C-alpha positions as CSV (number, residue, x, y, z in Angstrom):
1,M,19.3,22.4,-20.1
2,E,17.0,19.4,-19.8
3,V,13.3,19.9,-19.5
4,H,11.5,17.4,-17.4
5,A,7.8,16.7,-17.5
6,A,5.7,17.7,-14.5
7,V,4.9,14.9,-12.1
8,D,1.6,13.2,-13.0
9,F,-0.2,13.2,-9.7
10,S,-3.0,11.1,-11.1
11,Q,-0.6,8.1,-11.2
12,K,0.8,6.3,-8.2
13,G,2.8,3.1,-8.0
14,K,4.9,0.9,-5.9
15,L,8.0,-1.1,-6.7
16,V,10.4,-3.3,-4.9
17,A,14.1,-2.6,-5.5
18,D,17.2,-4.5,-4.5
19,V,20.1,-2.5,-3.1
20,H,23.7,-3.6,-2.6
21,T,25.0,-2.1,0.6
22,A,28.3,-2.3,2.5
23,S,26.8,-1.4,5.9
24,L,23.7,-0.4,7.8
25,A,25.0,3.2,7.9
26,Q,25.1,3.2,4.1
27,L,21.6,1.8,3.9
28,A,20.4,4.6,6.3
29,G,22.1,7.2,4.1
30,L,20.3,5.8,1.1
31,Q,17.0,5.9,2.9
32,S,17.7,9.5,3.8
33,T,18.5,10.4,0.2
34,L,15.2,8.7,-0.9
35,A,13.3,10.7,1.6
36,G,14.4,13.8,-0.3
37,V,13.2,12.7,-3.7
38,P,9.9,14.6,-4.3
39,N,8.2,11.7,-6.1
40,V,8.8,9.2,-3.3
41,S,5.9,9.0,-0.9
42,S,7.2,6.1,1.3
43,V,10.1,3.7,1.7
44,N,10.0,0.5,3.7
45,V,12.7,-2.0,4.2
46,V,11.3,-5.4,3.2
47,A,14.4,-7.5,3.9
48,V,18.1,-7.2,4.9
49,D,20.8,-9.7,4.3
50,I,24.6,-9.4,4.3
51,G,25.5,-6.9,1.6
52,Q,22.0,-6.5,0.3
53,A,18.6,-5.0,1.2
54,R,15.2,-5.0,-0.5
55,L,13.2,-1.8,-0.3
56,S,9.5,-1.2,-1.1
57,I,9.2,2.3,-2.7
58,S,5.8,4.0,-3.1
59,Y,5.9,6.9,-5.5
60,I,3.8,9.5,-7.4
61,G,3.9,9.7,-11.2
62,T,5.3,7.3,-13.7
63,T,8.4,5.1,-13.3
64,D,10.2,7.3,-15.9
65,Q,9.5,10.3,-13.7
66,L,10.7,8.4,-10.6
67,H,13.8,7.4,-12.5
68,D,14.5,11.1,-13.5
69,A,13.9,12.4,-10.0
70,M,16.2,9.8,-8.5
71,A,18.9,10.6,-11.0
72,Q,18.7,14.3,-9.9
73,A,19.3,13.0,-6.3
74,G,22.3,11.0,-7.3
75,L,20.6,7.6,-7.4
76,V,20.4,5.1,-10.2
77,L,17.2,3.0,-10.7
78,V,17.4,0.2,-13.2
79,N,14.8,-2.4,-14.3
80,R,16.5,-5.6,-15.3
81,G,14.0,-8.0,-16.7
82,G,11.3,-7.0,-14.2
83,S,13.7,-6.8,-11.2
84,W,14.4,-3.3,-10.0
85,Q,17.9,-2.4,-8.7
86,L,18.8,0.8,-6.9
87,S,22.3,2.3,-6.3
88,Q,24.0,5.5,-5.7
89,A,25.5,7.1,-8.8
90,G,29.2,6.2,-9.2
91,S,29.0,3.3,-6.8
92,G,29.7,0.7,-9.6
93,A,26.4,-1.1,-8.9
94,P,23.9,-2.2,-10.1
């Protein structure tokens, strides 16, 4: 059994993540999943293009705590050289 640190409510942050998406319905489903992540305080779609979207995600706690909370919701958040990428677990992306 994994033990996760309590969310540090004194820390807040915002990141922009790129998401590969096959459809607007898939993007809506991802937004719905993000809404259920306790650390996430808001999600805004910054840009949408064919097959890709950019989301601005405001969160409470550290990025490590956000990563862990997203993993529990079936999402994968990866920082690649300062560029965040978000995908659903098992989707083959990022």
